[in-house]
N, C-alpha and C positions, 0 to 999 in steps of 0.2 A: 361062945366063940363061933360055933356052927351057925347060929342065927345071924351073927355079924357077917360071916362069910356069905351066907345065902342072900342077905340084904344087899351086900356089895355086888354079888353076881347079878342079882335082879336089876340093880341100878345100871350096870354096864349094859346089860341086855336091853333094857328100856331105852338107854341112850342110843344104842346101835339102831334100834328100830326107828327112833326119832330122826336120827341122821339119814338113814335110808329113805324114809318117807319124805323127808325134806328134799333129798336129792331127786327122788322120783317125781315129786311135785314140781321141782324146778325144771326138770326135763320136759314135762308135759305142759308147762306154762307157755302161753303164746309168746312168739317173738314178734316184735314190731320193726317195720323197715320204712324208711322214707325214700320213695321213688322221686327224685328230683328230675323234672322235665323242663323243657324250654317253654312250656305253657303254665308251669306251676307245680306244686308239690302234691303227690298222692301218697297217703300213709296207709299201710296195709298191715293187718293183724294175721300172722301166719300160724296155722294149726299144727303145732309140733306133735300133738297127741294123735291126730288122725292121719297126718300126711308127713311122717318124719323124714322120709327119704327126699320127697320133693322140696320140703322146707330147707333141709340141709344142703341140698344141691343148689337151690336158688341162692342161698346165702353165701355159699362158697364162691360161686361165680361172682356175686356182687362184691364180696370183700377182696377178691382178686383183681377187681377193676375191669372185669370182662364186659360189663354193661356200659362203661364210661363212654360217652359220645356216640353211643349207638342210636339208631332211629326206630320209630314205630313204622315198620315197613308194610304193614297191613292194617287198614282202617276201613271198617264198614259201619256206616252210621246206623245207630240203633241196634248194633249186633255185637261187635268186638273191636278192641284195639290190640294189636299184637306187636311185640318187639323182642329184642334180645338176640337177633340173628345177624343183623347187617349194619355196617357203617353207612355214612352218607353217600359213600361211593360204591356201595353194595359189595364191599369186601366182607368176607366171613372170617371170624377169629376162630383159633383152634378151640375145640370142645373136648370134654372128657367123654368117657364111655357113657352110654345111655343108663338111666336108672330104671328100677323095676316099677312096673305099673301100680299105681295107687288109686285108680279111678273108681274102685269099688269100696271106697272108705266111707260112704254114706253122705258125703258132701255133694251138694248139687250145683250145677252151673247156673246160678241165679244172678240177677242183676247185682253188680258190685263185687262179685267174687273174682279171684285171680286163679288161673289154672295153667297147667303145663301144656304147651303145644307138643305135637309129636307127629311122626309119620304113620305109615299104614300099620306098622307093627306096634302093638300096644306097649311094648317095652322099649320104645325108641325115643322117649323124652330126653332132651339134653339141656340146652340153655334157653330155648325160646319159651315164652309165656304170653298169656293174653288176659285181659280184663273184660268180663261180660258187661255189656251195656244194657242188657235185657235178661229176662229169664230165658235160657236156652236149654230146655229139657232135652232136645234131640242130641245134645252133647254129653248127657249123663250116661253112666254105666247102668245097664239093666239086664235082667235075665228073662228070657222067653222060653217057650216050650222047646225051641230048637237049640237053646243054650245061651251063653252070655253074649251080649252086644257090648263091646268095649267102647268106653267113653274117654273123657279127658279128665285127668286128675285135678280136682279143685284142691288148693292147699292154703287158701286164706281168703280175706275179704277186706275191701276198702273200708276204712273207718273215718277217713277224712280226705277230701279232695275228689269226691265223685263228680263234682262240677267240672273239674279239670279233665277227668276222663271223658266226660260228655263233650267238652269243648274240642278235645283231640278227635273224638268221634265225628265231629261236625265239619272238619276241614275238607277242602276240595281235594279229590283224589283222581288219579289217572294212571297212565302207563309210565313206568320208570324202571330202569335196571332190568333184571330178568323177568319182571312181572308185567302182564298185560293190562292189569287194572288194580284198583284198591290201594295204590301207593300215594301218600300225601305229596301234592305237587310242590309245596314248600316243606322242607324237612321238619319233622317234630322230633326233637332229640331227648333221649334219656341221658341226662347229664352224668348222673351217678346214682347209686343205690346204697344207702347206709343203714345199719341197724340203729335203732334208737330206743331209749327208755321212755316209753309212751307215758308212764305214770308221772314223769317229771315235766312233760310238755305243757306249755301254757294253753 
């Protein structure tokens, strides 16, 4: 009887470990999102394991409809395209409290990555994000003899639609709204952002 009880307990413990491992694996598995723009779709793979706060923040804004009909308000050809902050009329939507800095997660601002924009404070990222059109090592977190130099938190990468990002990066820009330059003269819209099951995509 004792052997039976031990066997049953072992089986329960093993099941518990398996369920926990499965849940942990699901939590660390990448999330995929489709950024639907007026130029076409950009699909991004988001790094839940290395940038959990940034990914959760981005997806919460997306699923709340915060990004719907916003514009890419900053476009620098061969550098970055940035959005998530302004409507066509340069109105700003309400944002939540800033998130903690994750720029030291080991991910680099390489071509095709998506990262959080922020202000001067490293812990000031809210809703805005950008896609790197080239390798931008100067935006990476690094540590020097004088201490850390805070960068910008990469939280994913483009897996489809980089040609769309490049096309957005090539539009004509100039002065508009509160900005002296780098604003598309013809608005490029973020129509909506949705989570997708990339494994089932054609």
